[in-house]
N, C-alpha and C positions, 0 to 999 in steps of 0.2 A: 619788456618780455612778459607775455601772459602766463600766468600761474597755472600748472596743469590741475585739472577737475580730478578730485579724489572721490571714491565711493566707499560706501559702507555696506558690510553684511552683517546683518543682525545674526547674533549667536543663539540658537534656541535654548531656551533654559534647561538646565540638567546636562549639557555636553559636559563629559569629563575632562578635568584639568589636564590629564595628559595629552589629550588631543589638542587642547588649546595651546599648551606649551610647545607640542611638536610643530604646529601651524606657524607659530611666532619664529621657531627656529629656522623653518624650511623656507618661509616666504617673506618678502618685503612688504609686511603690514604692520601696523601698530594697533594695539587694543585700545579701544575708546569705550566710554560710557555714552549711551544714547537714551534719552528719555523716550518713552514709546508708550501711546495709549494702547490698552488692552480692549478687545471687544469680543469676549466670550463670557459664558456662564455669568456669575454674579460680579464680575469685575468690569462690566461694560463701561468703558469712558475712564477707568482708572489708569494713572500713569504709573508705569515702573520704569526704574533704570536698568536698562539691559546691556550687556556687552556687544561690541560690535569690533569687526576687523575693518580697518580703513587703509585703503590704498589704491593705486592706479587700477583702472577698470580690468584690464587683461589679467592683472595679478589676483584681483578680488574674485574674478570668474573662476580662476584656477584653484584658489582656495576654497570657493563653494563646491567644486566638483570634488577635491580632496576630502573636504569636511563630510560630505554626504557618503562618500566610499567608507571613510573610517567609521562613521555612525553604523553603516549596514553591517560592516564586520564586526563592530562592538555588539550589536543586537544579536547577531548569529552566534557569538560565543557565549552569550548568557543563557 
């Protein structure tokens, strides 16, 4: 039996912990660390370890929609 492919959604730096914890409780994803090269400002090519949500494609797509909606609401409250 073939193993199902998993997908990662990189979490933008600065996402509040409450949103991260809420996503883990609501969706079938795990939080993983992903080394990622950065390409902006004075960090061009520097590698940073970022967080990502890992799960099945359709779940990760739902997490992305939910995450961006939560971030929009969070910014509006500030």
